[in-house]
DRENVEX-547770 format. One record per residue (C-alpha): x, y, z. Coordinates in Angstrom, 3 decimals, padded with zeros to 6 digits. Last residue first. Example, Ala and Ser with C-alpha at 12.3 -4.5 7.8 and 13.67 -1.06 7.14 Angstrom:
# DRENVEX-547770
R        c1        c2        c3
R   013.670  -001.060   007.140
R   012.300  -004.500   007.800
This chain:
# DRENVEX-547770
R        c1        c2        c3
R  -032.274  -023.869   054.581
R  -032.024  -023.319   058.343
R  -030.028  -020.129   057.789
R  -032.359  -018.892   055.063
R  -035.447  -019.651   057.154
R  -033.954  -017.869   060.176
R  -033.208  -014.741   058.101
R  -036.737  -014.764   056.720
R  -038.160  -015.072   060.244
R  -035.987  -012.185   061.510
R  -037.094  -009.961   058.651
R  -040.719  -010.779   059.392
R  -040.205  -010.079   063.089
R  -038.481  -006.763   062.323
R  -041.319  -005.740   060.020
R  -043.901  -006.573   062.698
R  -041.998  -004.626   065.347
R  -041.751  -001.593   063.037
R  -045.445  -001.811   062.218
R  -046.326  -002.007   065.924
R  -044.272   001.142   066.621
R  -045.963   002.970   063.761
R  -049.386   002.003   065.140
R  -048.415   003.108   068.671
R  -047.069   006.398   067.280
R  -050.322   007.059   065.424
R  -052.398   006.240   068.506
R  -050.306   008.647   070.580
R  -051.184   011.518   068.238
R  -054.909   010.744   068.175
R  -054.963   010.355   071.973
R  -053.278   013.763   072.340
R  -055.999   015.294   070.169
R  -058.681   013.620   072.289
R  -057.188   015.163   075.444
R  -057.107   018.582   073.795
R  -060.799   018.205   072.970
R  -061.595   017.342   076.604
R  -059.550   020.228   077.995
R  -061.236   022.834   075.753
R  -059.013   025.584   074.383
R  -059.431   029.158   075.662
R  -055.900   030.416   075.099
R  -055.137   030.012   078.814
R  -055.842   026.303   078.457
R  -052.956   026.258   075.989
R  -050.320   026.568   078.750
R  -051.941   023.906   080.921
R  -052.148   021.483   077.980
R  -048.508   022.064   077.069
R  -047.411   021.360   080.637
R  -049.465   018.150   080.748
R  -048.153   016.928   077.360
R  -044.567   017.678   078.393
R  -045.077   015.758   081.643
R  -046.496   012.769   079.738
R  -043.516   012.863   077.355
R  -041.132   012.957   080.312
R  -042.817   009.869   081.751
R  -042.691   008.091   078.366
R  -038.936   008.625   077.983
R  -036.994   007.667   074.858
R  -039.261   006.179   072.195
R  -042.084   008.689   072.707
R  -039.748   011.580   073.668
R  -038.840   013.562   070.542
R  -041.588   012.552   068.119
R  -044.143   012.790   070.907
R  -042.978   016.285   071.902
R  -043.090   017.445   068.281
R  -046.590   015.962   067.902
R  -047.728   017.794   071.040
R  -046.566   021.122   069.589
R  -048.224   020.398   066.228
R  -051.496   019.378   067.931
R  -051.571   022.644   069.906
R  -051.034   024.482   066.619
R  -054.015   022.630   065.134
R  -056.154   023.502   068.175
R  -055.124   027.162   067.848
R  -055.942   027.094   064.130
R  -059.513   025.930   064.885
R  -059.991   028.482   067.698
R  -062.215   030.827   065.647
R  -064.458   027.847   064.880
R  -065.053   026.685   061.318
R  -064.217   023.032   061.955
R  -065.126   023.202   065.645
R  -068.468   021.390   065.452
R  -067.096   018.406   067.440
R  -066.982   016.124   064.386
R  -065.278   018.949   062.495
R  -062.563   019.119   065.177
R  -061.956   015.368   065.065
R  -061.763   015.379   061.264
R  -059.121   018.157   061.439
R  -057.235   016.225   064.121
R  -057.146   013.114   061.908
R  -056.045   015.028   058.795
R  -053.350   017.018   060.631
R  -052.081   013.913   062.406
R  -051.675   012.035   059.106
R  -050.016   015.163   057.553
R  -047.429   015.737   060.317
R  -044.750   013.767   058.441
R  -045.594   015.660   055.254
R  -045.284   018.975   057.102
R  -041.955   017.891   058.633
R  -040.648   016.945   055.183
R  -041.708   020.328   053.766
R  -039.983   022.251   056.558
R  -036.774   020.238   056.094
R  -036.878   020.904   052.345
R  -037.425   024.626   052.971
R  -034.486   024.741   055.392
R  -032.213   022.993   052.869
R  -033.331   025.408   050.100
R  -032.685   028.452   052.261
R  -029.308   026.964   053.221
R  -028.303   026.665   049.580
R  -029.561   030.220   049.002
R  -027.076   031.496   051.561
R  -028.284   033.383   054.646
R  -026.778   036.806   055.113
R  -024.767   036.874   058.350
R  -026.474   037.442   061.684
R  -024.653   039.468   064.311
R  -027.070   042.419   064.085
R  -030.080   040.083   064.091
R  -028.856   038.247   067.167
R  -028.331   041.560   068.976
R  -031.885   042.688   068.147
R  -033.256   039.341   069.306
R  -031.526   039.768   072.679
R  -032.846   043.330   072.961
R  -036.465   042.221   072.445
R  -036.119   039.280   074.843
R  -034.567   041.475   077.514
R  -037.275   044.138   077.058
R  -040.162   041.646   077.325
R  -038.833   039.599   080.247
R  -037.875   042.717   082.194
R  -041.311   044.240   081.560
R  -042.973   041.038   082.765
R  -040.973   041.278   085.995
R  -042.054   044.883   086.552
R  -045.669   044.028   085.714
R  -045.530   041.303   088.368
R  -044.429   043.861   090.958
R  -047.115   046.304   089.783
R  -049.773   043.629   090.337
R  -052.821   043.524   088.064
R  -056.210   045.015   088.872
R  -057.077   046.396   085.429
R  -056.357   049.975   086.573
R  -052.730   048.895   087.033
R  -052.691   048.341   083.261
R  -053.141   051.987   082.238
R  -050.964   053.326   085.044
R  -048.037   051.111   083.947
R  -048.471   052.209   080.323
R  -048.423   055.879   081.344
R  -045.289   055.204   083.459
R  -043.176   053.617   080.724
R  -042.477   056.342   078.167
R  -040.252   055.205   075.279
R  -042.079   051.921   074.565
R  -040.483   049.066   072.592
R  -041.030   046.123   074.984
R  -043.748   047.944   077.006
R  -046.633   047.489   074.557
R  -046.124   043.782   073.865
R  -045.513   042.975   077.538
R  -048.604   044.919   078.655
R  -050.759   042.958   076.214
R  -049.434   039.688   077.648
R  -049.865   040.862   081.252
R  -053.474   041.891   080.581
R  -054.206   038.574   078.827
R  -052.940   036.660   081.888
R  -055.422   038.374   084.230
R  -058.410   036.085   083.568
R  -056.175   033.012   084.001
R  -055.262   034.008   087.600
R  -051.502   034.141   088.093
R  -049.952   030.930   089.385
R  -046.453   032.508   089.508
R  -045.018   029.687   087.388
R  -047.950   029.819   084.929
R  -047.633   033.585   084.616
R  -043.894   033.229   083.944
R  -044.477   030.541   081.307
R  -047.102   032.728   079.631
R  -044.659   035.661   079.694
R  -041.979   033.535   078.027
R  -044.323   032.349   075.260
R  -045.693   035.842   074.660
R  -042.192   037.302   074.379
R  -041.270   034.680   071.770
R  -044.476   035.246   069.819
R  -043.968   039.018   069.888
R  -040.357   038.639   068.711
R  -041.450   036.492   065.741
R  -044.119   039.024   064.778
R  -041.557   041.812   065.210
R  -039.209   040.414   062.568
R  -036.331   042.836   063.090
R  -035.223   044.888   060.092
R  -031.635   045.066   058.872
R  -031.150   041.392   058.086
R  -034.210   040.970   055.874
R  -033.946   044.449   054.299
R  -032.640   043.446   050.868
R  -034.508   040.140   050.655
R  -033.050   036.989   052.289
R  -035.478   034.120   051.636
R  -036.825   032.854   054.971
R  -040.359   034.259   054.613
R  -040.652   033.693   050.879
R  -039.543   030.083   051.356
R  -042.212   029.602   054.051
R  -044.924   030.977   051.746
R  -043.747   028.663   048.968
R  -043.858   025.759   051.430
R  -047.413   026.663   052.475
R  -048.667   026.901   048.887
R  -047.031   023.681   047.706
R  -048.120   021.829   050.836
R  -051.704   023.009   050.296
R  -051.633   022.024   046.613
R  -050.250   018.592   047.470
R  -052.925   018.154   050.149
R  -055.600   018.939   047.586
R  -053.946   016.524   045.151
R  -053.990   013.621   047.640
R  -051.163   011.275   046.599
R  -048.868   012.616   049.338
R  -045.535   014.077   048.148
R  -042.287   012.122   047.863
R  -039.475   014.569   048.572
R  -036.875   016.575   046.627
R  -039.334   017.500   043.855
R  -040.984   020.215   045.962
R  -037.622   021.759   046.900
R  -036.336   021.718   043.306
R  -039.595   023.286   042.103
R  -039.215   026.053   044.699
R  -035.674   026.878   043.571
R  -036.804   027.050   039.940
R  -039.674   029.365   040.896
R  -037.337   031.558   042.968
R  -034.931   031.832   040.023
R  -037.832   032.846   037.786
R  -038.953   035.477   040.284
R  -035.425   036.914   040.494
R  -035.181   037.174   036.701
R  -038.593   038.839   036.575
R  -037.496   041.415   039.157
R  -034.145   042.009   037.442
R  -035.849   042.644   034.083
R  -038.584   044.844   035.552
R  -035.963   046.964   037.333
R  -033.908   047.169   034.118
R  -036.844   048.585   032.131
R  -036.798   047.057   028.657
R  -036.695   049.075   025.427
R  -034.056   047.102   023.479
R  -031.506   049.925   023.856
R  -032.357   050.471   027.540
R  -031.710   046.800   028.253
R  -028.329   047.005   026.498
R  -027.423   050.194   028.386
R  -028.252   048.501   031.709
R  -026.195   045.440   030.753
R  -023.247   047.674   029.817
R  -023.587   049.575   033.116
R  -023.292   046.244   034.951
R  -019.864   045.851   033.394
R  -019.342   042.425   031.808
R  -017.995   039.715   034.159
R  -016.633   037.222   031.620
R  -017.662   037.801   028.017
R  -018.466   034.639   026.052
R  -022.009   034.276   027.390
R  -023.379   033.890   023.849
R  -025.378   037.129   024.044
R  -022.252   039.022   025.175
R  -020.166   037.497   022.357
R  -022.658   038.696   019.753
R  -022.927   042.124   021.396
R  -019.117   042.484   021.336
R  -018.792   041.376   017.696
R  -021.465   043.839   016.538
R  -019.826   046.720   018.447
R  -016.211   046.148   017.339
R  -015.989   047.958   013.969
R  -019.187   049.997   014.264
R  -017.863   051.623   017.471
R  -020.147   051.287   020.468
R  -022.674   053.995   021.342
R  -025.422   051.928   022.994
R  -027.735   052.679   020.058
R  -025.016   051.542   017.588
R  -024.387   048.282   019.464
R  -028.120   047.561   019.501
R  -028.298   048.213   015.755
R  -025.313   045.921   015.076
R  -026.891   043.103   017.093
R  -030.094   043.457   015.079
R  -033.267   045.012   016.473
R  -036.770   043.561   016.214
R  -037.610   044.237   019.889
R  -038.487   040.556   020.395
R  -035.093   039.537   018.991
R  -033.372   041.897   021.416
R  -035.365   040.548   024.370
R  -034.580   036.957   023.373
R  -030.845   037.764   023.150
R  -030.904   039.356   026.609
R  -032.684   036.342   028.065
R  -030.042   033.970   026.681
R  -027.236   036.069   028.193
R  -029.067   036.098   031.551
R  -029.393   032.304   031.512
R  -025.764   031.844   030.429
R  -024.436   033.786   033.393
R  -023.602   037.313   034.598
R  -023.193   037.523   038.350
R  -024.121   040.813   040.052
R  -022.820   040.971   043.665
């Protein structure tokens, strides 16, 4: 729904002034009567007309020589910029300017991804579906103790079969790789069920409100800032082990993010469950070609941070307790 507001009214007046036309001249070009045209344009530019017809705005833009598509696009970009600035100013950013720039770029990219464009709720995000299918197939392969060298075949099969019309040619293609037809059948079920489930979710989904987009972006930014100490330490660790420019660099960082989420969730609640989550995550990422020793060091980095934070909390509590005792005794 088109909502006319003070910002749009101000922009229209600026465009007219730039074109060198008077309010009366614009009214004349649009085809308004000389008696009321000047007054109407003046009130329009001062946001004194509630809900003007969209056709009137289009005619105004045409009169001052501005393409309406360009106008709407620029207006949308400006609103996005304002929204982004509000998100970035909602939290305390790290002092490192390079890190600030990276957070700014990544958050803007995230906002673009979750912002509801025209086709957002009519077109399925296949990258998201592929990742979800891959995760479930990996879990299935791990449960069935499938040989690591065959896992890639099952993953590729899952991606091809989920939206395929003809199944048998795909089955024949992968059976030549030495995989099991029974396992392929189960992988196919996982892939097609996941794909259909995401389709149903998309169809039921209501358009996301801009307020929610902003809240999601703020949450994303806060989580990135919270992960920053881990990100820096893991990055240094990878460079020390000649993996800074390695093809698996991003995979190691993603492994660190998953482990960090587990630690944040279970460190203060259940150490045994945290250890189990770490072990399961390590087994799953081994199939991606990550090194066990490096993954172990990454987990040590994460646990070290939580130990330090825990010690700080204890120290602060002790200091607070001492001050309270001094006041009471005094």
